[in-house]
BALOKE-41841 format. One record per residue (C-alpha): z, y negated, x negated; residue in one letter. Coordinates in steps of 0.1 Angstrom, whole numbers, padded with zeros to 4 digits, always signed. Layout:
<nodes>
ZYXa;...
</nodes>
This chain:
<nodes>
-0198+0074+0187m;-0226+0074+0163p;-0231+0110+0142t;-0259+0107+0121g;-0262+0092+0087i;-0251+0060+0082p;-0275+0036+0065t;-0277+0002+0080t;-0263-0006+0116h;-0266-0034+0140i;-0234-0048+0131a;-0243-0049+0095d;-0271-0077+0103t;-0241-0097+0115q;-0227-0103+0078l;-0230-0131+0056v;-0224-0141+0024d;-0199-0167+0022w;-0207-0199-0002p;-0183-0197-0035d;-0161-0225-0024e;-0151-0207+0005a;-0142-0177-0011l;-0122-0194-0036h;-0098-0207-0012k;-0098-0173+0008v;-0087-0154-0024k;-0059-0186-0030r;-0046-0176+0004w;-0048-0142+0000a;-0030-0143-0032l;-0001-0163-0014v;+0000-0135+0013i;+0003-0109-0013a;+0034-0125-0030v;+0046-0108+0002g;+0035-0075-0018s;+0051-0087-0050f;+0086-0089-0032l;+0082-0055-0018f;+0071-0041-0056g;+0103-0062-0072y;+0126-0047-0045d;+0114-0015-0049t;+0118-0011-0084g;+0145-0034-0092v;+0170-0004-0086i;+0155+0016-0113s;+0176-0003-0138g;+0204-0014-0113a;+0215+0021-0103l;+0229+0029-0139l;+0253+0001-0137f;+0255+0004-0096i;+0268+0036-0106t;+0294+0027-0127q;+0308-0003-0108d;+0314+0014-0078f;+0317+0049-0091d;+0293+0065-0070l;+0286+0103-0066s;+0249+0122-0071a;+0247+0118-0033f;+0255+0085-0034q;+0232+0076-0055q;+0201+0095-0040g;+0215+0074-0011t;+0214+0039-0025v;+0178+0047-0035v;+0166+0064-0007s;+0180+0041+0024v;+0157+0014+0016l;+0129+0038+0027l;+0150+0044+0059i;+0144+0005+0064g;+0114+0007+0055a;+0097+0033+0079i;+0115+0010+0104a;+0098-0020+0093g;+0063-0003+0090a;+0070+0011+0127l;+0076-0024+0140t;+0055-0050+0119v;+0022-0043+0138g;+0038-0050+0175r;+0053-0080+0162v;+0021-0095+0144a;+0000-0089+0173d;+0024-0105+0195r;+0033-0136+0175f;+0002-0133+0152g;+0001-0126+0116r;+0009-0158+0101r;+0044-0163+0117i;+0053-0129+0113t;+0050-0135+0081l;+0071-0156+0073g;+0096-0138+0097m;+0095-0110+0071v;+0102-0129+0042a;+0134-0144+0056i;+0145-0108+0064t;+0139-0103+0027f;+0160-0130+0016a;+0187-0119+0038i;+0189-0084+0023g;+0186-0094-0009i;+0211-0118-0004t;+0234-0092+0010l;+0229-0063-0021a;+0235-0092-0048a;+0269-0099-0032a;+0279-0063-0024a;+0316-0057-0028n;+0313-0016-0024g;+0295+0011-0010y;+0286+0003+0025a;+0278-0032+0017m;+0252-0023-0006m;+0233+0003+0016l;+0234-0027+0042l;+0216-0048+0021g;+0193-0019+0008r;+0185-0013+0049v;+0177-0049+0051v;+0155-0053+0019m;+0140-0019+0031g;+0130-0036+0068l;+0115-0063+0045g;+0094-0042+0022v;+0079-0015+0049g;+0071-0048+0071g;+0050-0062+0040m;+0037-0026+0036s;+0017-0030+0069a;+0012-0068+0074l;-0004-0076+0038v;-0032-0054+0042p;-0039-0061+0078l;-0036-0099+0070y;-0059-0099+0040l;-0086-0075+0057s;-0089-0103+0087e;-0094-0130+0067i;-0118-0115+0046t;-0155-0114+0043p;-0167-0081+0034a;-0185-0094+0002q;-0151-0095-0010i;-0127-0075+0009r;-0126-0046-0014g;-0113-0069-0042r;-0093-0092-0020v;-0075-0060-0005l;-0066-0047-0042t;-0046-0078-0043y;-0020-0062-0025n;-0016-0033-0050q;-0020-0057-0074l;+0010-0078-0065l;+0032-0049-0062i;+0026-0039-0092t;+0034-0069-0107i;+0066-0069-0090g;+0077-0037-0104l;+0068-0049-0137l;+0087-0081-0135v;+0118-0060-0119s;+0116-0040-0150y;+0116-0068-0172l;+0145-0086-0154v;+0163-0049-0158d;+0157-0048-0191l;+0167-0088-0202a;+0204-0080-0179l;+0209-0044-0192a;+0228-0054-0222d;+0249-0074-0197a;+0250-0049-0174g;+0246-0083-0144n;+0234-0059-0116w;+0237-0086-0090r;+0216-0110-0110a;+0188-0081-0110m;+0189-0080-0070f;+0192-0121-0071a;+0163-0132-0090v;+0141-0115-0058g;+0155-0146-0036l;+0133-0169-0056l;+0097-0156-0043p;+0110-0145-0011a;+0125-0179+0001v;+0086-0192-0017g;+0069-0172+0009l;+0088-0181+0039a;+0077-0219+0029i;+0042-0214+0021a;+0033-0194+0054t;+0031-0231+0070s;+0000-0236+0049r;-0019-0206+0057l;-0047-0195+0086p;-0042-0178+0115e;-0062-0145+0113s;-0097-0152+0132p;-0093-0115+0143s;-0062-0117+0159w;-0070-0158+0179l;-0104-0139+0187m;-0084-0103+0204n;-0063-0132+0219h;-0093-0150+0237g;-0087-0179+0212k;-0124-0180+0204v;-0127-0214+0198d;-0097-0220+0177k;-0111-0189+0155a;-0145-0202+0152r;-0134-0238+0140a;-0110-0221+0115e;-0144-0201+0101i;-0164-0231+0104v;-0142-0254+0082s;-0142-0230+0056v;-0175-0212+0054a;-0197-0234+0079g;-0212-0225+0112a;-0233-0195+0102d;-0204-0173+0088a;-0183-0186+0123a;-0213-0177+0148d;-0222-0144+0127k;-0182-0131+0126t;-0177-0137+0163i;-0209-0121+0171e;-0197-0090+0151r;-0165-0090+0167h;-0182-0088+0201r;-0206-0061+0191l;-0172-0038+0181e;-0156-0046+0210d;-0187-0037+0233e;-0187-0002+0211e;-0151+0004+0218r;-0155-0002+0255k;-0187+0020+0256r;-0161+0048+0235a;-0135+0046+0256t;-0130+0058+0294p;-0113+0034+0319a;-0075+0032+0313g;-0075+0030+0277e;-0041+0039+0264r;-0017+0006+0250t;+0005+0002+0222g;+0009+0031+0199w;-0005+0054+0225r;-0039+0041+0219v;-0040+0060+0183l;-0044+0091+0205t;-0076+0085+0218e;-0105+0107+0207p;-0129+0076+0194r;-0098+0066+0166l;-0093+0104+0159r;-0110+0107+0125a;-0097+0076+0115a;-0058+0081+0123v;-0062+0116+0105v;-0080+0100+0074v;-0055+0071+0072g;-0022+0094+0075l;-0034+0122+0053t;-0047+0098+0025l;-0008+0082+0031a;+0005+0113+0026v;-0010+0122-0001l;-0004+0092-0020q;+0032+0102-0019q;+0032+0137-0022f;+0011+0132-0053a;+0047+0124-0067g;+0038+0084-0080i;+0075+0068-0064n;+0097+0097-0080t;+0083+0082-0111i;+0088+0048-0104i;+0123+0054-0089y;+0136+0080-0116y;+0115+0070-0147a;+0147+0055-0163p;+0168+0091-0152t;+0137+0110-0160i;+0139+0092-0195m;+0176+0092-0200q;+0177+0133-0194d;+0155+0136-0230t;+0185+0119-0246g;+0176+0080-0243l;+0202+0053-0237s;+0200+0033-0207a;+0187+0003-0223s;+0157+0022-0242n;+0151+0043-0207s;+0143+0008-0192i;+0125-0001-0223l;+0099+0030-0213y;+0100+0019-0177s;+0087-0013-0189v;+0056+0003-0206f;+0048+0021-0172i;+0050-0008-0151g;+0025-0029-0179l;+0002+0002-0175v;+0006+0002-0141n;-0007-0033-0141f;-0032-0035-0163a;-0052-0009-0144m;-0050-0023-0110t;-0064-0048-0127v;-0092-0031-0138v;-0094-0011-0101s;-0098-0049-0089l;-0129-0054-0108r;-0139-0018-0100l;-0136-0018-0064v;-0167-0036-0054d;-0188-0027-0078r;-0180+0013-0080v;-0171+0019-0040g;-0141+0034-0026r;-0147+0072-0028r;-0155+0074-0064p;-0125+0056-0076l;-0107+0083-0055l;-0123+0115-0066l;-0118+0102-0105g;-0082+0089-0099s;-0070+0123-0079l;-0089+0146-0110l;-0067+0124-0133g;-0033+0128-0120m;-0040+0161-0115f;-0050+0168-0154v;-0019+0149-0163s;+0008+0161-0140l;+0000+0196-0151v;+0004+0183-0188a;+0035+0166-0180l;+0047+0200-0165g;+0038+0218-0194f;+0051+0189-0220a;+0088+0199-0201f;+0086+0234-0205v;+0078+0231-0236a;+0102+0206-0240e;+0083+0183-0259m;+0093+0150-0272s;+0103+0119-0253s;+0073+0102-0267v;+0047+0131-0253i;+0064+0128-0222i;+0056+0095-0225l;+0022+0090-0228i;+0014+0122-0201f;+0035+0100-0177i;+0015+0068-0186l;-0019+0086-0182l;-0008+0098-0147y;-0001+0064-0143i;-0034+0052-0153v;-0053+0075-0131a;-0032+0068-0101f;-0033+0028-0106a;-0072+0030-0110i;-0078+0042-0077g;-0053+0062-0053m;-0028+0033-0063g;-0048+0006-0047p;-0074+0023-0029v;-0058+0038+0000f;-0045+0008+0013w;-0078-0012+0008v;-0093+0018+0031l;-0063+0014+0056l;-0075-0022+0061g;-0114-0010+0068e;-0113+0022+0088i;-0095+0007+0123f;-0113-0011+0149p;-0101-0051+0146s;-0085-0045+0180q;-0064-0016+0170d;-0063-0022+0134r;-0025-0037+0137a;-0015-0006+0148v;-0036+0015+0130g;-0022+0001+0098v;+0013+0000+0110s;+0011+0038+0115a;-0006+0046+0081g;+0022+0025+0065s;+0052+0045+0084t;+0034+0074+0076t;+0035+0066+0039n;+0072+0056+0042w;+0085+0090+0059t;+0066+0108+0031a;+0082+0086+0002n;+0116+0090+0019f;+0113+0124+0021a;+0099+0132-0015v;+0123+0108-0030s;+0149+0122-0012l;+0140+0159-0022a;+0132+0153-0061f;+0161+0153-0076l;+0173+0186-0059p;+0138+0201-0059v;+0138+0193-0100l;+0173+0211-0100n;+0164+0241-0087a;+0125+0248-0100i;+0129+0227-0129g;+0114+0195-0137t;+0080+0210-0150g;+0078+0234-0124q;+0080+0201-0097t;+0054+0186-0116f;+0029+0208-0113w;+0038+0212-0076v;+0026+0175-0073f;-0003+0187-0090g;-0014+0209-0066v;-0012+0182-0040v;-0038+0163-0062c;-0060+0188-0060a;-0060+0191-0023f;-0067+0156-0023g;-0095+0159-0042v;-0111+0185-0015w;-0102+0161+0011f;-0116+0132-0003v;-0146+0148-0009g;-0151+0162+0026r;-0138+0135+0050y;-0133+0100+0036v;-0167+0072+0040p;-0177+0050+0016e;-0166+0013+0031t;-0180-0011+0004r;-0198-0038+0015g;-0201-0027+0052r;-0190-0036+0089g;-0169-0018+0107f;-0198+0002+0129l;-0215+0014+0099t;-0181+0028+0083i;-0171+0042+0113d;-0206+0061+0118s;-0199+0078+0084e;-0167+0086+0094l;-0171+0104+0127q;-0203+0123+0112a;-0183+0134+0084r;-0152+0145+0107w;-0176+0165+0129n;-0191+0184+0103g;-0231+0169+0107t;-0229+0145+0076y;-0238+0168+0053r;-0267+0185+0075r;-0283+0150+0079d;-0280+0139+0044s;-0303+0172+0037r;-0329+0161+0066k;-0328+0127+0059a;-0336+0134+0022s;
</nodes>
């Protein structure tokens, strides 16, 4: 693989600006696909308010409360682990409809639960949907989108997650006085069924079609949207990437998950999986899942705790919109570095606020600052990069591996959060998350390439140079 400084690459000569009408059509498709991310966000966030009332109705112990929250993550790990292979076999469009139906089944089981066991089953099935969408949506979006708007469209994934979270908080708040946790879950049926129906109107991924030998069909799809020139250049770029992959791979290449052990993918795997772990070990989902519980510990009522969560959801959504506008202008690396620095500062301050027993308002302010920093960078940009650093032929399994790692780290942190908090204190726990963010700044600065407006081969050239330690040396030579 190339190890010098990437400036322009032959693959980037195949990039073409699509006409505005084509871009608008792609964006509309992308928003429909991203409804899967809305379901991801809604079904992840709804438990934060519902748990307060499920605990009362089913008389749950502290351990049972933890499992009701965390068992979704076990399902998510399984969903993320399997969806890549399913999507490679049946296609992105059909798989999206299958995962939407899975969501509907899980939501129905949870809403109709008559006890702890049935609630766990519903949450596991919902988790299969959440994990499946977490890998499938960025994969699908990355493959239907031209480079000129790829960052913005991939950010739809995180944007719809934040909208889903926000809507779940608002639904929880609206139904809190009645304590109607069944309706809190049931609202999620509407987008699940709607998405399952809408998939029949979506196009198949051109990359998937080409990887399965259906080049003529892929070309016809692109021509119908963006014209013959865009179709020819897209197909030629795919051919160049395939030739590069074959040159870098000895005869008898591994298949399935084993392909990730190939030396040519080593740098992408390490960067993708490390960012997946960093995103969770920085503590974001402990705040998402346990925000009402954390705020209730400061003396607030259940309803007021959920109201504070709504503020968190609003800020998360607003800053993700900001990221949407910046990701294709500023680039991925600056947003990641600024995000991790901001998260580090706010976590240190949040830890001091708990240690000094400051007011709930001060604690909320520091939580909101943390959310601002996360939502503008680490939240959306991780998923953007995950869809960009793997070659098209291996993208499904690569994104699936990153998503599975992300959910495994999520499960570990969520399960350990309350025990660690009780053992060392709330403030000290947030300081641990701060140390993770400090490591993240170093890792991104050292290993993560810029991907904005680049074809895969140019992205991979910088990725390999950073991995091999030649990037800075060659930068000095080039200057």
